[in-house]
C-alpha angles and dihedrals in degrees: 000000000000116000106216116221116189107201109205110187096153104247150060122202096304107347139061119262117246098229092050091058098055124086123264092246091054092043092050091049090050094053093047087049088057089054101262139123099226120211112198119216122180126183142151100047096098141028096279108143116251092238091059091049092052090049093052092045091049090051092051092051089051091052091048093049090052090054090052093049092049089052092050091047093053091043090055093056095033115036090176096055117140115272109280127229100233117215123252134173128232104207110197118188136144120277108262091012107204096011117122110296092226135013121189088354092299120118109252110164107069092018141098089249089075086070093062129061098285096188103038093150100049090118092055108026121069092207092053092048092051092050091050090051093048089048094052093044089054087076092060098240090176088070092055106034134044125231090277092054095251117133118256117249087251091055091049089049091064093064114090121242138215114348090354086074110104094232089051095052116108086224090066101028100048094176088076091068099031114130126196118255115255096239125202115215105272086206089072087068098051123139114237109242109182091170133008110273096031119146144014105238133161102236099205093046087057090049087053091061089054092046091051087060090047090051096047092053094047108038093149099041108039135063137171121216122199137167093229093300107102095108093034089057089049100243095118094117085088091069087069087075103028142018136233107263108242119168095180126081113311132207136191093257105127095253095124094235124157143160088264134022142135096242118081118191126179128152092244120094087194092056095047092049090050094049093048092049091051090048093051094044091056093053110270137110134243149134139233118220120191144151107281095237097050098049085084086078088078097045097122090043091054087047091058096046092050090049089049090051092049092052096041091057087064092058113083094201093054108093121218116261132205113281122260102247123199125192109195115190138151079065134184098279096052106041090098094135094046098045137201098340087064096045112092126118096175100113087085090062089049096053098047089063090075129085113300092228091062109038129069125178121195129186106184114193099211147004097281093049089048093053093048091048095048094048088055090046095052091050095050130099134217097002137115103226117195114192121183117196135160122239099204124098107276142162120276120226111181136046113232093259090053089045094054092048091046092051092046088055092041090214135020150148118289103220097194088060097043131078101191113118124211109279093028132097125227121243089216138008115220113195134180140187117189134038099265096040087050090051092052095044089053093049088051090052090053089054090051092051091058099036103031104022093163094059113106108226127186114195120204127185124201120207101158104051095198092064086080090069121085114264091248091061101046135020088236094045121126124238115249091248095053092046092049091050091057102035097028120223098249110029126095115261122206107196119190108197134188096221140029109332098224091067090070090050089051093051094050106032092115095053117112095240096041091122088060093056120107117181129200120193148122109328098178096272110133143135142147100299145113123303096249092045089053087054093049093048085062098035096240092118125118096251095052092044089057089047088052089054092050091050096048107035105091113251095007100097098075096036092052101037094118093050090050091053091049090051090050088052092049091055090052089048092049091051093050090049090051092051094048103040102025088232138081124266108277091234087058100038096045096040115136133184107267092243094050096098136232095283092058091049091056094043091050093062108110098001093117089073107108109240124223121274095258102030 
């Protein structure tokens, strides 16, 4: 239980604070409206001795702790008790309490000036230096320190020792009480992939089945936080073993709310982020799932947590805590029914600015790679793990064994989509990171196999984005030798990426073959449209990717000019069809990898329709 204390001292840096400028009756009503029982404490505005103030505040804290204990006692015997009004304290004091009342004839104590540097010239001005000395002597340092400046034994005795020190308390050093999650075997939730391209499967729905088992085995140690998007992101299987905690009025409305539960939903990304951080810092585990575009709302909160993790790693007494795990779905490429406002993959760019030792970004291309990735994330410590995965029905590419190996490597050649024999070099490298970019790059390769069968294509998929960096820049980075072996040093690279394309250039700019790298990705073109039209708006579609190959493989431009024209015409036809019918061309929407099989061809029909938020 956290005891909230609202400290009202009247001012911010240069302005009054809102809550300090409303009357006590209105303030008390506001706090009660928030669900609290407010206790008002006022001090520092008269000549009351400090000892008296301390005694009054100690008595109030005792009263408040008694109220908390009484609520807990009742809850233990009556879990269905009415929602309690938890106590809180409103602590009203002057701004800059105990600082000099005036400096340079300007009011300081009780003023916004106390938030500034009130004696900025103390080094150079005798008057300011004297004021500073008087100020410090007002705290009676002679009672605390000897003539040499060392604290007296009585002063040292005040400081707590051992586990009574604040930093040594498990409440503030959650790693001391952190328990490993009891983890089910993620392989038990594997999707059967008899051939590449089988399916379709909703990757996050499959993850939800795994998370249900995680939740069931860790009902006192694991929570999911979501801004009203648990079901929309297809994780609702967890509600088979727990409820959404809801202490307000409840109705029989099918929302799975109860007085207790391990799922916390509130349409406030800020609140969800703060809850999860507090849960992790006190020694538990959890994840935050959100629409990809709206996770930007907590950018600055992520910043502070990442900075805290960076510094805490340097403190030997600070024990590791569970990683902060994001699952971002309803992503940029499948927000076709919501439109441009919901299309923004830029959180990745924001995350990679932080220290390499702290951040991880994963773009699993199918359900099995997502399962393997998230098992790793839930077991990790002291990281921020960002995982982006689609929720719509999609082809599946790797068996679970293949997915495990691929996730362990972080990136690698997909042999089933490549036709470069051992001892040969590719004519072109086609790479992808993200589920939709992977689908489109594979569809492009299918076109190349039919239209340009002699072209040697190496297909590379990237699941761990940080593998693209050099090994000296990130712990997951690849050596130059390993990178060159995969991507070559002199062959064109067509890279289809989930997010903004310049990030790939940023991660690879030191690589030998960087000048051969051509990246397609989101270039801030979006609207309410069909999935394939969305891809075409940003040039990540299969037709444009083959056109890129024609443009960049030496000698191919003139030999494949007619093919390039036909591909351009196919893009125009696909756009016309989408405008007329509100759907993608059947041959595009129902495309399957050639080896997928007849059952998959039948199952894929219609899966490009975007499902409702909670289907």
